[in-house]
C-alpha positions in Angstrom: -3.7 -4.1 -23.1 -0.4 -5.9 -23.6 1.6 -5.9 -20.4 4.5 -3.5 -20.6 6.8 -3.1 -17.7 8.0 0.5 -18.5 4.4 1.7 -18.9 3.2 0.2 -15.7 6.3 1.4 -13.7 5.8 5.0 -14.9 2.1 4.7 -14.1 3.1 4.0 -10.5 5.2 7.2 -10.6 2.0 9.2 -11.6 0.1 7.6 -8.7 2.8 8.5 -6.3 2.7 12.1 -7.6 -1.0 12.3 -7.0 -0.8 10.7 -3.6 2.0 13.0 -2.3 1.0 16.1 -4.2 4.3 16.6 -5.9 5.4 16.8 -9.6 6.0 13.5 -11.3 9.3 12.7 -12.9 9.5 13.1 -16.7 8.0 10.4 -18.8 10.6 8.0 -20.4 10.7 8.5 -24.2 9.9 4.9 -24.9 6.6 5.1 -23.0 3.6 6.7 -24.8 0.9 8.8 -23.3 -1.7 6.8 -25.3 -0.5 3.5 -23.7 -0.6 5.2 -20.3 -4.2 6.2 -20.9 -5.2 2.7 -21.8 -3.3 1.2 -18.9 -5.0 3.8 -16.5 -8.4 2.7 -17.8 -7.6 -1.0 -17.3 -6.6 -0.3 -13.7 -9.7 2.0 -13.0 -7.3 4.8 -11.9 -7.5 7.2 -14.9 -8.8 10.1 -12.8 -5.9 9.9 -10.4 -3.4 9.6 -13.2 -4.8 12.6 -14.9 -4.6 14.7 -11.7 -0.8 13.9 -11.6 -0.4 14.8 -15.3 -2.1 18.1 -14.9 -0.3 19.1 -11.7 3.0 18.2 -13.2 2.3 20.4 -16.3 2.9 17.7 -18.9 1.8 18.2 -22.5 0.1 15.0 -23.6 -1.2 16.5 -26.9 -4.5 18.2 -27.5 -6.3 15.2 -29.0 -5.5 12.8 -26.1 -6.1 15.6 -23.5 -9.6 16.0 -24.9 -10.3 12.3 -24.9 -8.9 11.8 -21.4 -10.8 14.9 -20.2 -14.1 13.5 -21.6 -13.5 10.1 -20.0 -12.7 11.8 -16.7 -15.9 13.9 -16.9 -17.9 10.6 -17.4 -16.2 9.2 -14.3 -17.1 12.2 -12.3 -20.7 12.0 -13.3 -20.6 8.3 -12.3 -19.0 9.2 -9.0 -21.7 11.8 -8.0 -24.4 9.4 -9.0 -22.9 6.6 -6.9 -22.5 8.9 -3.9 -26.1 10.1 -4.1 -27.5 6.7 -4.8 -25.7 5.1 -1.9 -27.4 7.5 0.5 -30.8 7.0 -1.1 -30.6 3.2 -1.0 -29.2 3.0 2.6 -32.1 5.3 3.7 -34.7 3.3 1.8 -33.4 0.0 3.3 -33.3 1.6 6.8 -36.9 3.0 6.3 -37.9 -0.6 5.5 -36.3 -1.8 8.8 -33.5 -3.6 7.0 -30.0 -3.5 8.5 -27.6 -2.4 5.8 -23.9 -1.6 5.5 -22.0 -0.1 2.5 -18.8 -2.0 1.7 -15.4 -1.6 0.1 -15.0 1.4 -2.2 -17.8 3.4 -0.7 -15.8 3.5 2.6 -12.2 3.5 1.2 -12.9 6.5 -1.0 -12.7 8.9 1.9 -9.1 8.0 2.5 -8.0 9.1 -1.0 -6.6 12.6 -1.6 -10.0 13.3 -3.3 -12.8 10.7 -3.1 -13.5 10.8 -6.9 -10.0 9.4 -7.4 -11.2 6.0 -6.2 -13.2 4.8 -9.2 -15.8 2.0 -8.6 -17.8 -0.2 -10.9 -20.4 -1.2 -8.4 -22.0 -0.1 -5.2 -21.8 -2.9 -2.6 -24.3 -3.1 0.3 -24.5 -5.8 2.9 -27.8 -7.0 4.4 -28.8 -9.9 6.5 -29.6 -13.1 4.5 -33.1 -13.2 5.9 -33.7 -9.7 4.6 -32.7 -10.4 1.0 -36.3 -10.7 -0.3 -37.4 -7.4 1.3 -34.2 -5.8 0.0 -35.2 -7.0 -3.5 -38.5 -5.2 -3.2 -36.7 -2.0 -2.1 -34.3 -2.2 -5.1 -37.2 -2.7 -7.6 -39.2 0.2 -6.1 -36.2 2.4 -6.5 -36.1 1.8 -10.3 -33.5 -1.0 -10.4 -33.6 -4.0 -12.8 -32.6 -7.3 -11.3 -29.9 -9.1 -13.2 -30.8 -12.6 -12.3 -28.1 -14.3 -14.3 -25.4 -12.6 -12.2 -26.8 -13.9 -8.9 -24.3 -15.8 -6.8 -24.2 -17.6 -3.4 -23.6 -14.3 -1.6 -25.0 -11.4 -3.7 -27.7 -10.2 -6.1 -26.9 -7.8 -8.9 -29.0 -4.8 -9.9 -28.7 -2.1 -12.5 -30.1 1.3 -13.3 -28.8 2.7 -16.6 -26.6 4.4 -17.5 -24.2 4.5 -14.5 -25.5 2.5 -11.6 -24.7 -1.1 -10.7 -25.5 -2.3 -7.2 -24.7 -5.6 -5.6 -26.7 -6.5 -2.5 -24.7 -8.9 -0.5 -25.9 -11.4 2.0 -22.4 -12.5 3.0 -19.0 -10.9 2.7 -17.6 -13.9 0.7 -19.1 -16.6 -1.4 -20.4 -19.6 0.5 -18.0 -21.9 -1.5 -15.0 -19.8 -0.5 -12.7 -21.4 2.1 -12.9 -18.1 4.2 -16.7 -18.4 4.5 -16.8 -19.9 8.0 -14.9 -16.8 9.3 -17.5 -14.4 7.9 -20.7 -16.5 8.1 -21.8 -14.9 11.4 -20.4 -11.4 10.7 -23.5 -9.6 11.8 -23.5 -11.4 15.2 -19.9 -10.2 15.8 -20.5 -6.6 14.8 -21.2 -3.8 17.3 -24.2 -1.8 16.1 -25.6 1.5 17.5 -29.0 1.1 19.2 -32.0 1.7 16.8 -29.6 2.1 13.9 -30.3 0.4 10.6 -27.7 2.1 8.5 -24.4 0.5 9.8 -20.8 0.7 9.1 -17.8 -1.5 9.7 -15.2 -0.3 12.1 -11.8 0.2 10.5 -10.3 -3.0 11.9 -13.0 -5.1 10.3 -12.8 -3.1 7.1 -9.1 -3.7 6.8 -9.4 -7.4 7.6 -12.2 -7.8 5.0 -10.4 -5.8 2.3 -7.3 -8.0 2.7 -9.4 -11.1 2.5 -11.1 -9.7 -0.6 -7.7 -8.9 -2.2 -6.6 -12.5 -1.4 -9.7 -13.9 -3.0 -9.0 -12.1 -6.3 -5.2 -12.5 -6.2 -5.5 -16.2 -5.7 -7.8 -16.7 -8.6 -7.8 -14.4 -11.6 -5.6 -11.8 -10.0 -6.2 -8.2 -8.9 -5.0 -4.7 -9.9 -3.1 -1.8 -8.6 -6.1 -0.3 -6.9 -6.3 -3.0 -4.3 -2.7 -2.4 -3.3 -3.4 1.3 -3.2 -6.4 0.7 -0.9 -4.1 -1.2 1.5 -1.5 1.5 1.5 -4.0 4.3 2.2 -5.6 2.4 5.0 -2.2 1.7 6.6 -0.9 5.2 6.2 -4.1 7.2 7.1 -5.3 4.9 9.9 -2.0 3.9 11.6 -3.2 5.4 14.9 -6.6 3.8 14.5 -6.0 0.2 13.4 -5.3 -2.4 16.1 -2.5 -4.4 14.6 -2.5 -7.3 17.1 -6.2 -7.9 16.5 -5.8 -7.6 12.7 -2.9 -10.0 12.6 -4.8 -12.6 14.7 -7.8 -12.4 12.4 -5.7 -12.8 9.3 -3.8 -15.7 10.9 -7.1 -17.4 11.7 -8.0 -17.1 8.0 -4.5 -18.4 7.0 -3.8 -15.3 4.9 -1.3 -13.5 7.2 1.7 -14.2 5.1 -0.1 -13.1 2.0 -1.1 -9.9 3.8 2.4 -9.1 4.9 3.7 -9.4 1.3 0.8 -7.3 0.0 1.5 -4.6 2.7 5.3 -4.6 1.8 4.4 -4.2 -1.9 2.1 -1.3 -1.0 4.9 0.4 0.9 7.5 -0.2 -1.9 5.2 1.3 -4.5 3.6 4.3 -2.7 5.6 5.3 0.3 7.4 8.3 -1.1 10.1 7.5 -3.7 10.3 4.4 -5.8 11.8 1.5 -3.9 13.6 -1.5 -5.3 11.4 -4.6 -5.4 12.9 -7.5 -3.5 13.1 -11.0 -4.9 10.4 -12.2 -2.4 8.0 -9.5 -3.8 8.8 -9.8 -7.4 6.1 -12.4 -8.1 3.5 -10.2 -6.4 4.8 -7.1 -8.2 4.6 -8.7 -11.6 1.2 -10.4 -11.1 -0.6 -7.2 -10.0 0.9 -5.1 -12.8 0.1 -7.7 -15.4 -3.6 -7.7 -14.5 -6.3 -5.0 -14.8 -8.7 -4.0 -12.1 -10.1 -7.5 -11.8 -7.0 -9.5 -12.9 -6.8 -11.4 -16.2 -8.8 -14.1 -17.9 -6.3 -17.0 -18.0 -8.3 -19.8 -16.5 -5.3 -22.2 -16.4 -3.2 -19.6 -14.6 -6.1 -19.0 -12.2 -6.3 -22.7 -11.3 -2.5 -22.9 -10.6 -2.7 -19.7 -8.5 -4.8 -21.5 -5.9 -1.7 -23.5 -5.0 0.9 -20.7 -5.6 -0.5 -18.4 -3.0 -0.1 -21.2 -0.4 3.6 -21.1 -1.1 3.7 -24.2 -3.3 6.1 -24.5 -6.2 4.9 -24.0 -9.8 5.8 -27.6 -10.6 3.5 -28.8 -7.7 0.7 -26.4 -8.9 0.9 -27.8 -12.4 0.8 -31.4 -11.1 -2.3 -30.6 -9.0 -4.0 -28.9 -11.9 -3.3 -31.9 -14.1 -4.7 -34.3 -11.4 -7.9 -32.2 -11.1 -8.3 -32.4 -14.8 -7.9 -36.1 -15.0 -9.9 -36.8 -11.8 -12.6 -34.0 -11.5 -14.4 -33.7 -8.1 -17.6 -35.5 -7.4 -19.6 -32.2 -7.5 -18.2 -31.4 -11.0 -18.8 -34.9 -12.3 -22.4 -34.7 -11.2 -23.0 -31.8 -13.5 -21.8 -33.9 -16.5 -23.3 -37.2 -15.3 -26.4 -36.4 -13.2 -27.0 -40.1 -12.4 -24.0 -40.0 -10.1 -26.2 -38.3 -7.6 -27.9 -41.7 -7.0 -24.8 -43.9 -7.4 -21.8 -41.9 -6.0 -19.8 -45.1 -5.5 -19.5 -45.4 -9.3 -17.4 -42.2 -9.5 -14.2 -44.1 -10.6 -16.1 -45.8 -13.4 -17.4 -42.5 -14.7 -13.9 -41.1 -14.6 -12.8 -43.8 -17.0 -15.9 -43.2 -19.2 -15.0 -39.5 -19.3 -11.4 -40.3 -20.3 -12.3 -42.4 -23.2 -15.0 -40.0 -24.3 -12.6 -37.0 -24.3 -9.8 -39.0 -26.0 -12.2 -40.1 -28.8 -14.2 -36.9 -29.3 -11.7 -34.2 -28.4 -8.1 -35.5 -28.7 -6.7 -32.1 -29.9 -8.4 -30.3 -27.1 -6.9 -32.7 -24.5 -3.4 -32.4 -26.1 -3.6 -28.6 -26.2 -4.6 -28.4 -22.5 -1.6 -30.4 -21.3 0.8 -28.6 -23.7 -0.4 -25.2 -22.3 0.0 -26.5 -18.8 3.5 -27.7 -19.5 4.6 -24.3 -20.8 2.7 -22.3 -18.2 4.9 -19.7 -16.5 4.3 -17.0 -14.0 6.4 -13.8 -14.2 8.7 -13.5 -11.2 8.0 -17.0 -9.9 10.5 -19.8 -9.9 9.6 -23.3 -11.2 10.6 -24.9 -7.9 8.9 -22.2 -5.7 10.3 -19.5 -3.5 
């Protein structure tokens, strides 16, 4: 849906109400319940918002109440299916002698006021890379269809209609991700119970990984409110369990400590009791998360620029780097367009020139449109010259 600041701000009020079990403030007159419903769905937090509405005694109209209630019932059916299936699959993998570990939402759910408030699209389960083929057999024998076109460098996608999507991960992050070296040998650094095949991350590792996962999404297509809420609940519910010094050292090693601090501060501003004024430093993070849905937005140009923005670079610098990458694509990308480069890599500069003339002759309007969009690209809450 179209980003609307008043709608998203009041949506945060509903989430605070559900979190702290207290009535929400009255809805502003210029915010509609229908827009709130659409926004709640886009953030995968409609169940939590409906709880706040019902506890606060708000009248949202019989028609919308029915529609929202039906949508909520569907989410509950999905929730119970996911909970049951996670147990079934972990047992099946364990019976096959395969180490397995549920990830992300399956674990974070237990920290929410009620686990069904934490909606999930997929079940995520980690196995060792050498066990992926045996895991594939387990998934097929349990009635799942393999979605081969969704396979990536670190997971396989399976589906069982109508509610179940499962990703079997061999690594916690994609191999091409810059954080991969930190997670490549995750299993070797994880303490496991003797003779136990069904494993679980300790809370420190869970927090570190969740922050890395949030960074991965935020620095590309963006991420939604739910990822900030996850961070808040882990920090507030596990404050006596998490080892801050260890966590900070791990985040610093991955070069995402500054990102993590801002994300944590944003979580506190949004959810720690009453609404808190957003500082200038957090304004960019605040706007970017509220603008995107659960999995961010689909502006590829913005996503390319974000890779530099999250490193603290200015927007002008990011635009320049995006322009350079467009004019001088990497060797790996050029090989896809010109396969012969695999045998003559030293001719890369020549093929850059060939590509320039080809695009200028065949797609002059497309080239012009790209650079015009790049010139006028803006990021809400972010200064042209940087922070």
